[in-house]
A tleap script that builds the chain and sets N, CA, C and O, in Angstrom:
source leaprc.protein.ff14SB
mol = sequence {
  NMET LEU HIE GLU GLY LYS THR ARG LEU ILE
  GLU PHE GLY ARG PHE ALA ALA LEU SER ARG
  GLN ARG ARG GLY GLU ARG ARG PRO GLU THR
  PHE ALA PHE LEU GLY PHE THR HIE TYR CYS
  GLY ARG THR ARG ASP GLY ARG PHE ILE VAL
  LYS HIE LYS THR GLU GLY LYS ARG LEU THR
  ARG LYS LEU THR ALA LEU ARG GLN GLU ALA
  TRP ARG LEU MET HIE GLU SER LEU THR THR
  GLN HIE GLU TRP PHE ALA ALA VAL LEU ARG
  GLY HIE TYR GLY TYR TYR GLY ARG PRO LEU
  ILE GLN ARG SER THR ALA SER THR ALA LYS
  CYS VAL GLY ARG GLY CYS ALA CVAL
}
set mol.1.N position { 16.294 -6.103 -13.561 }
set mol.1.CA position { 15.542 -7.311 -13.854 }
set mol.1.C position { 16.006 -8.420 -12.899 }
set mol.1.O position { 17.201 -8.566 -12.644 }
set mol.2.N position { 15.073 -9.182 -12.388 }
set mol.2.CA position { 15.366 -10.248 -11.440 }
set mol.2.C position { 15.705 -11.536 -12.166 }
set mol.2.O position { 15.102 -11.849 -13.193 }
set mol.3.N position { 16.659 -12.280 -11.644 }
set mol.3.CA position { 17.064 -13.554 -12.217 }
set mol.3.C position { 16.065 -14.624 -11.792 }
set mol.3.O position { 15.850 -14.828 -10.598 }
set mol.4.N position { 15.454 -15.307 -12.753 }
set mol.4.CA position { 14.401 -16.289 -12.463 }
set mol.4.C position { 14.895 -17.446 -11.602 }
set mol.4.O position { 14.162 -17.928 -10.739 }
set mol.5.N position { 16.127 -17.898 -11.824 }
set mol.5.CA position { 16.641 -19.034 -11.071 }
set mol.5.C position { 17.044 -18.687 -9.644 }
set mol.5.O position { 17.141 -19.573 -8.795 }
set mol.6.N position { 17.281 -17.403 -9.372 }
set mol.6.CA position { 17.754 -16.995 -8.057 }
set mol.6.C position { 16.687 -16.306 -7.222 }
set mol.6.O position { 16.892 -16.092 -6.027 }
set mol.7.N position { 15.575 -15.961 -7.806 }
set mol.7.CA position { 14.547 -15.201 -7.108 }
set mol.7.C position { 13.282 -16.033 -6.980 }
set mol.7.O position { 12.791 -16.601 -7.954 }
set mol.8.N position { 12.771 -16.091 -5.772 }
set mol.8.CA position { 11.510 -16.807 -5.543 }
set mol.8.C position { 10.808 -16.160 -4.365 }
set mol.8.O position { 11.434 -15.496 -3.539 }
set mol.9.N position { 9.524 -16.357 -4.298 }
set mol.9.CA position { 8.725 -15.833 -3.214 }
set mol.9.C position { 8.456 -16.981 -2.251 }
set mol.9.O position { 7.894 -18.005 -2.640 }
set mol.10.N position { 8.857 -16.810 -0.997 }
set mol.10.CA position { 8.650 -17.867 -0.015 }
set mol.10.C position { 7.800 -17.331 1.134 }
set mol.10.O position { 7.759 -16.128 1.393 }
set mol.11.N position { 7.130 -18.245 1.806 }
set mol.11.CA position { 6.354 -17.880 2.984 }
set mol.11.C position { 7.307 -17.934 4.179 }
set mol.11.O position { 7.809 -19.000 4.536 }
set mol.12.N position { 7.547 -16.789 4.785 }
set mol.12.CA position { 8.548 -16.703 5.843 }
set mol.12.C position { 8.101 -15.636 6.821 }
set mol.12.O position { 7.561 -14.607 6.416 }
set mol.13.N position { 8.316 -15.868 8.071 }
set mol.13.CA position { 7.987 -14.847 9.055 }
set mol.13.C position { 7.263 -15.414 10.256 }
set mol.13.O position { 7.183 -16.628 10.443 }
set mol.14.N position { 6.737 -14.509 11.068 }
set mol.14.CA position { 6.166 -14.874 12.355 }
set mol.14.C position { 4.974 -15.817 12.243 }
set mol.14.O position { 4.823 -16.721 13.064 }
set mol.15.N position { 4.146 -15.622 11.259 }
set mol.15.CA position { 2.945 -16.443 11.150 }
set mol.15.C position { 3.061 -17.556 10.111 }
set mol.15.O position { 2.110 -18.309 9.907 }
set mol.16.N position { 4.187 -17.665 9.469 }
set mol.16.CA position { 4.351 -18.670 8.411 }
set mol.16.C position { 4.237 -20.078 8.958 }
set mol.16.O position { 3.590 -20.922 8.338 }
set mol.17.N position { 4.847 -20.358 10.102 }
set mol.17.CA position { 4.812 -21.708 10.666 }
set mol.17.C position { 3.390 -22.114 11.025 }
set mol.17.O position { 2.980 -23.247 10.774 }
set mol.18.N position { 2.639 -21.184 11.614 }
set mol.18.CA position { 1.260 -21.500 12.004 }
set mol.18.C position { 0.379 -21.757 10.795 }
set mol.18.O position { -0.389 -22.719 10.776 }
set mol.19.N position { 0.483 -20.908 9.792 }
set mol.19.CA position { -0.371 -21.087 8.617 }
set mol.19.C position { 0.007 -22.349 7.842 }
set mol.19.O position { -0.869 -23.016 7.292 }
set mol.20.N position { 1.296 -22.686 7.791 }
set mol.20.CA position { 1.713 -23.915 7.104 }
set mol.20.C position { 1.260 -25.143 7.894 }
set mol.20.O position { 0.883 -26.156 7.304 }
set mol.21.N position { 1.295 -25.058 9.225 }
set mol.21.CA position { 0.852 -26.181 10.045 }
set mol.21.C position { -0.642 -26.424 9.864 }
set mol.21.O position { -1.079 -27.574 9.811 }
set mol.22.N position { -1.426 -25.361 9.770 }
set mol.22.CA position { -2.870 -25.499 9.543 }
set mol.22.C position { -3.169 -26.179 8.203 }
set mol.22.O position { -4.135 -26.932 8.079 }
set mol.23.N position { -2.319 -25.899 7.197 }
set mol.23.CA position { -2.521 -26.515 5.882 }
set mol.23.C position { -1.918 -27.913 5.804 }
set mol.23.O position { -2.055 -28.583 4.780 }
set mol.24.N position { -1.255 -28.366 6.865 }
set mol.24.CA position { -0.667 -29.698 6.874 }
set mol.24.C position { 0.683 -29.775 6.187 }
set mol.24.O position { 1.120 -30.853 5.782 }
set mol.25.N position { 1.346 -28.634 6.053 }
set mol.25.CA position { 2.658 -28.605 5.409 }
set mol.25.C position { 3.755 -28.582 6.470 }
set mol.25.O position { 3.485 -28.399 7.657 }
set mol.26.N position { 4.986 -28.768 6.027 }
set mol.26.CA position { 6.130 -28.793 6.938 }
set mol.26.C position { 6.532 -27.383 7.361 }
set mol.26.O position { 5.801 -26.422 7.123 }
set mol.27.N position { 7.692 -27.268 7.986 }
set mol.27.CA position { 8.205 -25.976 8.459 }
set mol.27.C position { 8.347 -24.972 7.311 }
set mol.27.O position { 8.388 -25.365 6.145 }
set mol.28.N position { 8.423 -23.679 7.639 }
set mol.28.CA position { 8.658 -22.671 6.597 }
set mol.28.C position { 10.005 -22.907 5.919 }
set mol.28.O position { 10.934 -23.451 6.516 }
set mol.29.N position { 10.085 -22.490 4.673 }
set mol.29.CA position { 11.307 -22.677 3.895 }
set mol.29.C position { 12.450 -21.830 4.460 }
set mol.29.O position { 12.230 -20.874 5.204 }
set mol.30.N position { 13.664 -22.205 4.090 }
set mol.30.CA position { 14.848 -21.432 4.450 }
set mol.30.C position { 15.345 -20.715 3.204 }
set mol.30.O position { 14.948 -21.038 2.084 }
set mol.31.N position { 16.220 -19.736 3.417 }
set mol.31.CA position { 16.852 -19.092 2.267 }
set mol.31.C position { 18.281 -18.716 2.632 }
set mol.31.O position { 18.596 -18.464 3.795 }
set mol.32.N position { 19.127 -18.685 1.631 }
set mol.32.CA position { 20.540 -18.354 1.821 }
set mol.32.C position { 20.770 -16.923 1.356 }
set mol.32.O position { 20.319 -16.520 0.284 }
set mol.33.N position { 21.479 -16.167 2.185 }
set mol.33.CA position { 21.782 -14.772 1.858 }
set mol.33.C position { 23.044 -14.368 2.607 }
set mol.33.O position { 23.127 -14.554 3.821 }
set mol.34.N position { 24.019 -13.823 1.906 }
set mol.34.CA position { 25.276 -13.322 2.472 }
set mol.34.C position { 26.035 -14.370 3.282 }
set mol.34.O position { 26.642 -14.045 4.302 }
set mol.35.N position { 26.004 -15.618 2.836 }
set mol.35.CA position { 26.770 -16.664 3.496 }
set mol.35.C position { 26.070 -17.326 4.665 }
set mol.35.O position { 26.642 -18.206 5.308 }
set mol.36.N position { 24.841 -16.919 4.954 }
set mol.36.CA position { 24.072 -17.505 6.041 }
set mol.36.C position { 22.823 -18.172 5.478 }
set mol.36.O position { 22.266 -17.722 4.477 }
set mol.37.N position { 22.389 -19.245 6.128 }
set mol.37.CA position { 21.084 -19.820 5.858 }
set mol.37.C position { 20.151 -19.275 6.932 }
set mol.37.O position { 20.392 -19.474 8.123 }
set mol.38.N position { 19.099 -18.598 6.525 }
set mol.38.CA position { 18.149 -17.991 7.454 }
set mol.38.C position { 16.944 -18.912 7.572 }
set mol.38.O position { 16.445 -19.426 6.570 }
set mol.39.N position { 16.481 -19.117 8.795 }
set mol.39.CA position { 15.317 -19.973 9.016 }
set mol.39.C position { 14.510 -19.461 10.201 }
set mol.39.O position { 15.021 -18.713 11.034 }
set mol.40.N position { 13.252 -19.867 10.271 }
set mol.40.CA position { 12.360 -19.438 11.347 }
set mol.40.C position { 12.630 -20.262 12.590 }
set mol.40.O position { 12.861 -21.468 12.505 }
set mol.41.N position { 12.602 -19.620 13.731 }
set mol.41.CA position { 12.809 -20.324 14.986 }
set mol.41.C position { 12.042 -19.659 16.106 }
set mol.41.O position { 11.339 -18.671 15.897 }
set mol.42.N position { 12.184 -20.208 17.285 }
set mol.42.CA position { 11.529 -19.682 18.476 }
set mol.42.C position { 12.563 -19.492 19.577 }
set mol.42.O position { 13.517 -20.264 19.681 }
set mol.43.N position { 12.375 -18.465 20.397 }
set mol.43.CA position { 13.224 -18.283 21.556 }
set mol.43.C position { 12.766 -19.254 22.636 }
set mol.43.O position { 11.776 -19.964 22.461 }
set mol.44.N position { 13.484 -19.285 23.746 }
set mol.44.CA position { 13.116 -20.203 24.826 }
set mol.44.C position { 11.750 -19.888 25.412 }
set mol.44.O position { 11.061 -20.782 25.904 }
set mol.45.N position { 11.356 -18.625 25.361 }
set mol.45.CA position { 10.031 -18.283 25.892 }
set mol.45.C position { 8.953 -18.264 24.813 }
set mol.45.O position { 7.848 -17.779 25.055 }
set mol.46.N position { 9.264 -18.791 23.614 }
set mol.46.CA position { 8.251 -19.007 22.583 }
set mol.46.C position { 8.051 -17.897 21.582 }
set mol.46.O position { 7.161 -17.996 20.738 }
set mol.47.N position { 8.844 -16.839 21.640 }
set mol.47.CA position { 8.689 -15.762 20.666 }
set mol.47.C position { 9.379 -16.106 19.358 }
set mol.47.O position { 10.326 -16.891 19.339 }
set mol.48.N position { 8.903 -15.515 18.255 }
set mol.48.CA position { 9.482 -15.741 16.930 }
set mol.48.C position { 10.846 -15.079 16.831 }
set mol.48.O position { 11.063 -13.994 17.371 }
set mol.49.N position { 11.773 -15.750 16.128 }
set mol.49.CA position { 13.091 -15.186 15.868 }
set mol.49.C position { 13.600 -15.747 14.537 }
set mol.49.O position { 13.356 -16.909 14.210 }
set mol.50.N position { 14.304 -14.916 13.780 }
set mol.50.CA position { 14.966 -15.387 12.569 }
set mol.50.C position { 16.321 -15.920 13.002 }
set mol.50.O position { 17.135 -15.175 13.548 }
set mol.51.N position { 16.567 -17.193 12.766 }
set mol.51.CA position { 17.839 -17.803 13.147 }
set mol.51.C position { 18.736 -17.898 11.922 }
set mol.51.O position { 18.265 -17.899 10.785 }
set mol.52.N position { 20.045 -17.979 12.176 }
set mol.52.CA position { 21.036 -18.020 11.106 }
set mol.52.C position { 21.998 -19.159 11.373 }
set mol.52.O position { 22.300 -19.479 12.523 }
set mol.53.N position { 22.471 -19.760 10.310 }
set mol.53.CA position { 23.592 -20.684 10.424 }
set mol.53.C position { 24.449 -20.513 9.179 }
set mol.53.O position { 23.975 -20.035 8.148 }
set mol.54.N position { 25.699 -20.904 9.282 }
set mol.54.CA position { 26.603 -20.755 8.153 }
set mol.54.C position { 26.110 -21.604 6.997 }
set mol.54.O position { 25.741 -22.764 7.182 }
set mol.55.N position { 26.104 -21.030 5.814 }
set mol.55.CA position { 25.643 -21.756 4.635 }
set mol.55.C position { 26.540 -22.965 4.386 }
set mol.55.O position { 27.764 -22.839 4.363 }
set mol.56.N position { 25.937 -24.122 4.202 }
set mol.56.CA position { 26.671 -25.377 4.103 }
set mol.56.C position { 27.697 -25.424 2.985 }
set mol.56.O position { 28.828 -25.861 3.200 }
set mol.57.N position { 27.316 -24.977 1.791 }
set mol.57.CA position { 28.239 -25.022 0.654 }
set mol.57.C position { 29.457 -24.141 0.899 }
set mol.57.O position { 30.582 -24.511 0.562 }
set mol.58.N position { 29.222 -22.981 1.486 }
set mol.58.CA position { 30.319 -22.051 1.731 }
set mol.58.C position { 31.266 -22.602 2.795 }
set mol.58.O position { 32.484 -22.464 2.675 }
set mol.59.N position { 30.710 -23.228 3.839 }
set mol.59.CA position { 31.533 -23.798 4.901 }
set mol.59.C position { 32.380 -24.951 4.368 }
set mol.59.O position { 33.563 -25.055 4.691 }
set mol.60.N position { 31.784 -25.811 3.559 }
set mol.60.CA position { 32.521 -26.928 2.974 }
set mol.60.C position { 33.659 -26.435 2.097 }
set mol.60.O position { 34.769 -26.965 2.155 }
set mol.61.N position { 33.384 -25.422 1.287 }
set mol.61.CA position { 34.411 -24.855 0.404 }
set mol.61.C position { 35.562 -24.259 1.214 }
set mol.61.O position { 36.727 -24.425 0.852 }
set mol.62.N position { 35.241 -23.569 2.304 }
set mol.62.CA position { 36.270 -22.949 3.130 }
set mol.62.C position { 37.111 -23.994 3.855 }
set mol.62.O position { 38.332 -23.859 3.928 }
set mol.63.N position { 36.467 -25.042 4.395 }
set mol.63.CA position { 37.223 -26.082 5.097 }
set mol.63.C position { 38.132 -26.854 4.148 }
set mol.63.O position { 39.224 -27.269 4.539 }
set mol.64.N position { 37.695 -27.051 2.911 }
set mol.64.CA position { 38.544 -27.706 1.915 }
set mol.64.C position { 39.772 -26.853 1.614 }
set mol.64.O position { 40.888 -27.368 1.531 }
set mol.65.N position { 39.562 -25.546 1.450 }
set mol.65.CA position { 40.692 -24.646 1.194 }
set mol.65.C position { 41.636 -24.597 2.399 }
set mol.65.O position { 42.854 -24.540 2.232 }
set mol.66.N position { 41.075 -24.619 3.606 }
set mol.66.CA position { 41.915 -24.622 4.806 }
set mol.66.C position { 42.767 -25.879 4.883 }
set mol.66.O position { 43.945 -25.817 5.237 }
set mol.67.N position { 42.176 -27.008 4.554 }
set mol.67.CA position { 42.930 -28.259 4.591 }
set mol.67.C position { 44.080 -28.228 3.594 }
set mol.67.O position { 45.182 -28.676 3.912 }
set mol.68.N position { 43.845 -27.710 2.402 }
set mol.68.CA position { 44.904 -27.624 1.400 }
set mol.68.C position { 46.018 -26.683 1.857 }
set mol.68.O position { 47.198 -26.970 1.659 }
set mol.69.N position { 45.642 -25.570 2.464 }
set mol.69.CA position { 46.642 -24.623 2.956 }
set mol.69.C position { 47.411 -25.213 4.132 }
set mol.69.O position { 48.607 -24.956 4.274 }
set mol.70.N position { 46.749 -25.996 4.974 }
set mol.70.CA position { 47.422 -26.640 6.104 }
set mol.70.C position { 48.480 -27.618 5.596 }
set mol.70.O position { 49.559 -27.730 6.178 }
set mol.71.N position { 48.171 -28.318 4.521 }
set mol.71.CA position { 49.173 -29.226 3.933 }
set mol.71.C position { 50.370 -28.449 3.413 }
set mol.71.O position { 51.509 -28.900 3.530 }
set mol.72.N position { 50.112 -27.281 2.838 }
set mol.72.CA position { 51.202 -26.454 2.328 }
set mol.72.C position { 52.089 -25.956 3.462 }
set mol.72.O position { 53.302 -25.836 3.292 }
set mol.73.N position { 51.492 -25.664 4.622 }
set mol.73.CA position { 52.232 -25.134 5.766 }
set mol.73.C position { 52.777 -26.230 6.684 }
set mol.73.O position { 53.333 -25.928 7.740 }
set mol.74.N position { 52.626 -27.481 6.297 }
set mol.74.CA position { 52.959 -28.594 7.183 }
set mol.74.C position { 54.404 -28.541 7.688 }
set mol.74.O position { 54.661 -28.893 8.839 }
set mol.75.N position { 55.325 -28.119 6.874 }
set mol.75.CA position { 56.728 -28.135 7.272 }
set mol.75.C position { 57.222 -26.778 7.780 }
set mol.75.O position { 58.417 -26.592 8.011 }
set mol.76.N position { 56.312 -25.853 7.949 }
set mol.76.CA position { 56.664 -24.562 8.554 }
set mol.76.C position { 56.744 -24.743 10.068 }
set mol.76.O position { 56.334 -25.772 10.603 }
set mol.77.N position { 57.271 -23.744 10.740 }
set mol.77.CA position { 57.373 -23.822 12.203 }
set mol.77.C position { 55.971 -23.756 12.816 }
set mol.77.O position { 55.033 -23.256 12.196 }
set mol.78.N position { 55.848 -24.262 14.031 }
set mol.78.CA position { 54.554 -24.235 14.718 }
set mol.78.C position { 54.077 -22.810 14.951 }
set mol.78.O position { 52.876 -22.541 14.924 }
set mol.79.N position { 55.005 -21.905 15.177 }
set mol.79.CA position { 54.637 -20.502 15.380 }
set mol.79.C position { 53.966 -19.942 14.134 }
set mol.79.O position { 52.946 -19.259 14.228 }
set mol.80.N position { 54.531 -20.225 12.981 }
set mol.80.CA position { 53.958 -19.755 11.709 }
set mol.80.C position { 52.581 -20.372 11.488 }
set mol.80.O position { 51.645 -19.675 11.096 }
set mol.81.N position { 52.454 -21.666 11.734 }
set mol.81.CA position { 51.160 -22.339 11.562 }
set mol.81.C position { 50.115 -21.750 12.512 }
set mol.81.O position { 48.978 -21.492 12.117 }
set mol.82.N position { 50.515 -21.542 13.765 }
set mol.82.CA position { 49.582 -21.014 14.758 }
set mol.82.C position { 49.114 -19.614 14.381 }
set mol.82.O position { 47.926 -19.307 14.474 }
set mol.83.N position { 50.046 -18.766 13.955 }
set mol.83.CA position { 49.674 -17.407 13.562 }
set mol.83.C position { 48.695 -17.420 12.401 }
set mol.83.O position { 47.743 -16.640 12.375 }
set mol.84.N position { 48.932 -18.317 11.429 }
set mol.84.CA position { 48.058 -18.377 10.268 }
set mol.84.C position { 46.664 -18.876 10.661 }
set mol.84.O position { 45.660 -18.280 10.270 }
set mol.85.N position { 46.597 -19.975 11.439 }
set mol.85.CA position { 45.292 -20.499 11.854 }
set mol.85.C position { 44.545 -19.498 12.731 }
set mol.85.O position { 43.328 -19.354 12.612 }
set mol.86.N position { 45.266 -18.810 13.608 }
set mol.86.CA position { 44.628 -17.812 14.466 }
set mol.86.C position { 44.027 -16.685 13.632 }
set mol.86.O position { 42.927 -16.216 13.923 }
set mol.87.N position { 44.742 -16.248 12.600 }
set mol.87.CA position { 44.241 -15.183 11.726 }
set mol.87.C position { 43.002 -15.656 10.972 }
set mol.87.O position { 42.038 -14.905 10.825 }
set mol.88.N position { 43.028 -16.904 10.493 }
set mol.88.CA position { 41.881 -17.442 9.764 }
set mol.88.C position { 40.654 -17.512 10.674 }
set mol.88.O position { 39.559 -17.113 10.276 }
set mol.89.N position { 40.836 -18.016 11.887 }
set mol.89.CA position { 39.709 -18.119 12.816 }
set mol.89.C position { 39.199 -16.753 13.252 }
set mol.89.O position { 37.992 -16.571 13.416 }
set mol.90.N position { 40.103 -15.783 13.443 }
set mol.90.CA position { 39.648 -14.428 13.776 }
set mol.90.C position { 38.775 -13.858 12.666 }
set mol.90.O position { 37.749 -13.232 12.933 }
set mol.91.N position { 39.185 -14.076 11.425 }
set mol.91.CA position { 38.375 -13.610 10.297 }
set mol.91.C position { 37.033 -14.301 10.228 }
set mol.91.O position { 36.012 -13.671 9.956 }
set mol.92.N position { 37.038 -15.612 10.479 }
set mol.92.CA position { 35.782 -16.372 10.465 }
set mol.92.C position { 34.844 -15.871 11.564 }
set mol.92.O position { 33.658 -15.651 11.317 }
set mol.93.N position { 35.372 -15.691 12.769 }
set mol.93.CA position { 34.542 -15.202 13.872 }
set mol.93.C position { 34.078 -13.772 13.625 }
set mol.93.O position { 32.971 -13.398 14.012 }
set mol.94.N position { 34.927 -12.970 12.978 }
set mol.94.CA position { 34.545 -11.597 12.692 }
set mol.94.C position { 33.343 -11.513 11.764 }
set mol.94.O position { 32.491 -10.641 11.932 }
set mol.95.N position { 33.265 -12.415 10.782 }
set mol.95.CA position { 32.142 -12.372 9.846 }
set mol.95.C position { 30.969 -13.213 10.330 }
set mol.95.O position { 29.833 -12.740 10.347 }
set mol.96.N position { 31.233 -14.459 10.724 }
set mol.96.CA position { 30.155 -15.384 11.066 }
set mol.96.C position { 29.802 -15.379 12.537 }
set mol.96.O position { 28.787 -15.967 12.911 }
set mol.97.N position { 30.589 -14.744 13.389 }
set mol.97.CA position { 30.329 -14.757 14.825 }
set mol.97.C position { 29.194 -13.829 15.182 }
set mol.97.O position { 29.405 -12.637 15.404 }
set mol.98.N position { 28.001 -14.362 15.238 }
set mol.98.CA position { 26.810 -13.583 15.560 }
set mol.98.C position { 26.133 -14.206 16.763 }
set mol.98.O position { 26.378 -15.373 17.069 }
set mol.99.N position { 25.301 -13.470 17.440 }
set mol.99.CA position { 24.536 -14.089 18.522 }
set mol.99.C position { 23.705 -15.251 17.983 }
set mol.99.O position { 23.216 -15.194 16.855 }
set mol.100.N position { 23.549 -16.275 18.763 }
set mol.100.CA position { 22.754 -17.471 18.440 }
set mol.100.C position { 23.365 -18.336 17.351 }
set mol.100.O position { 22.663 -19.176 16.789 }
set mol.101.N position { 24.629 -18.170 17.030 }
set mol.101.CA position { 25.261 -19.006 16.022 }
set mol.101.C position { 26.546 -19.629 16.584 }
set mol.101.O position { 27.410 -20.057 15.819 }
set mol.102.N position { 26.673 -19.681 17.917 }
set mol.102.CA position { 27.904 -20.151 18.543 }
set mol.102.C position { 28.214 -21.591 18.192 }
set mol.102.O position { 29.380 -21.928 17.988 }
set mol.103.N position { 27.202 -22.463 18.114 }
set mol.103.CA position { 27.468 -23.873 17.819 }
set mol.103.C position { 28.183 -24.039 16.498 }
set mol.103.O position { 29.107 -24.846 16.394 }
set mol.104.N position { 27.779 -23.295 15.491 }
set mol.104.CA position { 28.390 -23.408 14.165 }
set mol.104.C position { 29.835 -22.925 14.168 }
set mol.104.O position { 30.709 -23.581 13.601 }
set mol.105.N position { 30.090 -21.786 14.799 }
set mol.105.CA position { 31.461 -21.279 14.807 }
set mol.105.C position { 32.363 -22.150 15.671 }
set mol.105.O position { 33.542 -22.316 15.356 }
set mol.106.N position { 31.831 -22.710 16.753 }
set mol.106.CA position { 32.639 -23.596 17.600 }
set mol.106.C position { 32.986 -24.886 16.861 }
set mol.106.O position { 34.097 -25.399 16.999 }
set mol.107.N position { 32.045 -25.415 16.076 }
set mol.107.CA position { 32.336 -26.637 15.327 }
set mol.107.C position { 33.352 -26.372 14.226 }
set mol.107.O position { 34.132 -27.262 13.889 }
set mol.108.N position { 33.363 -25.173 13.661 }
set mol.108.CA position { 34.367 -24.822 12.669 }
set mol.108.C position { 35.754 -24.810 13.304 }
set mol.108.O position { 36.708 -25.322 12.719 }
set mol.109.N position { 35.873 -24.229 14.496 }
set mol.109.CA position { 37.156 -24.204 15.183 }
set mol.109.C position { 37.619 -25.618 15.513 }
set mol.109.O position { 38.806 -25.927 15.404 }
set mol.110.N position { 36.692 -26.472 15.914 }
set mol.110.CA position { 37.042 -27.857 16.229 }
set mol.110.C position { 37.517 -28.568 14.972 }
set mol.110.O position { 38.481 -29.332 15.014 }
set mol.111.N position { 36.844 -28.318 13.855 }
set mol.111.CA position { 37.229 -28.942 12.588 }
set mol.111.C position { 38.615 -28.474 12.154 }
set mol.111.O position { 39.426 -29.277 11.693 }
set mol.112.N position { 38.884 -27.194 12.298 }
set mol.112.CA position { 40.197 -26.665 11.930 }
set mol.112.C position { 41.262 -27.261 12.827 }
set mol.112.O position { 42.343 -27.614 12.356 }
set mol.113.N position { 40.969 -27.379 14.122 }
set mol.113.CA position { 41.941 -27.886 15.075 }
set mol.113.C position { 42.325 -29.336 14.854 }
set mol.113.O position { 43.485 -29.700 15.051 }
set mol.114.N position { 41.374 -30.179 14.448 }
set mol.114.CA position { 41.688 -31.593 14.292 }
set mol.114.C position { 41.824 -32.023 12.838 }
set mol.114.O position { 42.119 -33.187 12.570 }
set mol.115.N position { 41.617 -31.118 11.899 }
set mol.115.CA position { 41.801 -31.431 10.473 }
set mol.115.C position { 40.692 -32.291 9.927 }
set mol.115.O position { 40.948 -33.400 9.457 }
set mol.116.N position { 39.464 -31.811 9.974 }
set mol.116.CA position { 38.315 -32.575 9.480 }
set mol.116.C position { 38.444 -32.866 7.987 }
set mol.116.O position { 38.933 -32.041 7.217 }
set mol.117.N position { 38.007 -34.023 7.610 }
set mol.117.CA position { 37.930 -34.362 6.185 }
set mol.117.C position { 36.584 -33.896 5.686 }
set mol.117.O position { 35.551 -34.261 6.247 }
set mol.118.N position { 36.584 -33.085 4.628 }
set mol.118.CA position { 35.332 -32.568 4.077 }
set mol.118.C position { 35.050 -33.224 2.762 }
set mol.118.O position { 34.037 -32.927 2.128 }
savepdb mol mol.pdb
quit
């Protein structure tokens, strides 16, 4: 049985943008699945592509946890801190590092490096 609050039918795909534009509506809807927000996009030569970006809620939750852990490791040696941050970033890149999502993963590394407030 499908959960009513989590399941919905959306217009998505190659022709969704065109049909919504003809009706005077905005861009096709996005949906979140497996930690990514999926949305309709176009390649540089105009072909349809499903684009992905890290889901906002999940990224915020992870950066908050990283900040708390960084405070815990504050008085450890730099070698220990570096090893831990490197392992965290390797894991993040391993899961979220996909083609066409470089901007998101690069901004995560920048946030980790300078200690972004979330």
